[in-house]
N, C-alpha and C positions, 0 to 999 in steps of 0.2 A: 786320189783323195788328198785334200790338203791336210797337212799335219799341224796340229796345234801344240805348240811348245809352251810349257809352263815353268816359270822360274821359281826355284825354292824360296827366294827372298820375297816373292809376292804374297806369301802366306805367313800367318802367325802360327808359331808352334808353342807347345807347352801349356796350352789352355784348351780343355776338352770342348768348350763351347765355341771357341773362336778359331779352331784349327783350320777351318775351311773359309775363313773370312780374309779376303785380300787386305794387305796393308794399306793399299790406296783407298779402301773404303773407310778404314779407321782414320785416315788422314783428312777425310771430309766430315769428320765428327759423327759418323754413324756408329752407334754403340748398340750391341745386342746383349741381352741378359736373359737368363733362364727365368721362366715364370715363377718357379719356386722361390727365387730370390725376393719376390714381391709379396709372398704370402707370409702371414704372421706365424710365429712359433707359439705353441700352446703352453706358454709359460704363465707366471703369475700376472704379468701385465695384461695378457689377453683376457683372462677371466675377470680381472679388476675392471677393465674397460667394458666388458660385456655386462656385468652386473650393474655398474654405474649407469650405463646407457639405458638399461631397462627401467631403473628407478627414475632417472632424469626424464626419459620419454613419458613416463606415466604422469609425473608432476607437470611437465610442459603441456601434455594433452588435456589435463584437468584445469590448471590455473592459467595457462597461456604463457608462463615464464618459468624460470628456475633451473633449466637444464645446465646453463653455464655455471651457476653457483654450485651445483652438485658435482659436475665433472671437471671443470677447469683446474682446481687445485691439484687433483690427483693425476690427471693426464699430463699436465704441465710438469709435475714433479717426475713422472716416469719418462717422458719423451721430450720435454723442453717446451717453452712457451709457444714457439712457432707451430709445432705439430699439434699442440693442444688447441690453440685458437683456430688453426686452419681446419682441423678435422671436425670440430664442433660446428663451425660455420657451414661446412659442406653438408654434413648429415642433417642439421636442422633446416638449412635453407631448402634442401630438396624434399625432405619428407613432410614438411609442414605446409606445402603448397595446397593440398586438398582442404586442409583446415582453414587456411587463409581465404580461399574462395568462398567457403561457407560463412566466414566471419565478416566479410566486407559489408554486407547489408545491415549488420548490427553496429557498425563502427560509427563513432561521432567525429567527423572530419575536423571540426573546429578545435577539438581537443588535441588531436594527433598532429595537426599541421605544424604548429610552432615547435613542438618537441622534435619532430622529424627534421625540421630545418636546422635546429641547433645541433643535432647529431651529425647531419651532413657536413657541417662546418668543422666538427671536431674529430671525426673518424680518421681523416688523413693524418692528423697530428699523432694520435695513438698508434696508427700503423707505422708511421715513420720511426717512432721510438722502438716498436717491436722489431723492425727490420734493420735497425742501425746500432742499437745498444746491445752490449753483451748480454746474453740470456740470463746469466747468474744474478745480476741485480734485479731483473724483472721477476725471477723466481722469488727472491727475497721480498720484493715489493708487494707480492700478492698477499702476504700475511698482514702487513699493516693496513692495506686497503680494505681487506675483509674485516679487520678489527675496527676500523673507523666506521664502516657500514653497520657493524654490530652495535656500536655505541648509539648510533642514530636510531636503530631499531628498538633497542632496549629502553631508550629514553622516552619512548611513547609519543614522540613528536610526529605529527601528521599535518599535511596541508589541508585545511578545511575550506570547503566551498569550491567554486569553479576557478581554476588557476588562471592568473593573468598571463598575457602573452609573454612578457619579459621573464616571468618565473618559469614558464614552460620552455622557453628557448634555452635558459641557463641549465635547466634540468636535462634537456636533450643534449646539450653540449657535454655535460658531465657523463651522461650515459654513452654518447658516441665516442668520447675519448677512451672510456673503459672498454668499449666494444672493440675499437681498433687495437688497443693494447693487449687485452687478455680475454676478450669475449665475455665480460662480466657486466653487461649493460643493464640488467634488470632492476637492481635495487633503487637507483635514483628515481626511475619512472614509477615504480610501484609505490614508493613512499608518497609520491605526488598524487597518484590516482586512486590509491586504495580507499582513502577516506573521503573521496569526492561524492557528488550527488548521484553518480550513475550506478545502475544495477550491475551485478556480476557479469551478466551476459555482455553488456556494453564494455565494461572494463577489459574483459577477456578478448573481445573483438578488437578493441583499440590496441591491445598489446600485440596481437597477431599481425595487424596491419602495420603497426610501427616497426616491429622487428623485421617484417618483410622489406620495408623501405630501407631500413638500416643495413640489411643483409646485402642488398643489391650494391649499395655504395661500398660496403666493406669488401665484397668480392672484387670489385674493380681495383680498390686500393691494394688488396692482398696480391692480386695478379701483377700489378705494376711493381710491387715491392718484392716479388719473388717468394712469397710464402708458400705457394702451392708447389709440391714436388712429389716424387715417387715415395718419399719417406712417409707420406700420409696413408698410403694404401694398407700397410699392416695394422694401423689403428682403425681405419674405416671398416675393415672386414668384419670385426666383431661389433663395432659400434652401430652401423647402419641397421642390420636386422633387429637387434635388440631394442634400439631406439624406436624403430617403426612399430614393434609390438607394444612397447610402452605407450606410445602415442594413441594407439587404438584403445587400450585399456583406460587411459586417462580421459579420453574424449567421451567414451561411453559412460563413465562414471559421472562426468560433469552433467550430463543430461538428466541424471536421476537424483543428483545431490541437492540438498537444501541450500539456499543462497548463503545462510550463515556459515555453513561448512566451508564454502569457497573462501571466505575471509579468514577462517581459522587455518585452513590448509596453507593459504598464502603467507600468513604470519609465521606458521611453523616452518615453512620452506625457507623463508628468509633466515630464520635462526639456524636451521640445519645447514643451510648453504654457507653461512658465515663460519660456523664451527668447522 
């Protein structure tokens, strides 16, 4: 029988997980970690994310927008802008697919097309700043951005009539930039569309389709920029199930609600999101 000799230096010592991992494996960038390292701790951050995701999912399922305005200020403050933006993008992008498929037939493509084109141009710019600028200035920038959007909302200004292509493109660019930077893309588009001639069903469908197009582009930009990492997992664990439940509640309520209530909730959501 051939004898197999094992050198002591081929193994890592002093780490309970890696005691049996040869050094030559670590030299080739293979890294192993315990599953428990990826799970969240049941601290205040866990419960804050869970409650916010439930509320945000309910509003998103009803109005078609609003999740980012509710979650991004708190999640970014707790975990940083990259984790806040990346986690919301993943949760919303995956869980809203069924609602997107139902909304496509009610969408008004001529309204969505120029806005989506503007966002596609601007999303990479916002993503570049998110991935290259120090996160502290971005955290501080969230407050004045929200304050500016609040001023627009409280001023009562709305775009009346069918938006021109140039106005829609500029609105989409502003929305796309905010999406790439902090996943706060809703307010510019909502101000443009909410007072238009379309019924709530069409507005909601337009929002779902527009956000889906924007999400695909943002995922590509975030992947290139290195936004996605294992650090998102502890945030996504409480966020995804609570957000999914909220979407179901909001979607069911939309089917039974009066059209006037849709506009009231949309306006209230903008105010609450800005605060």
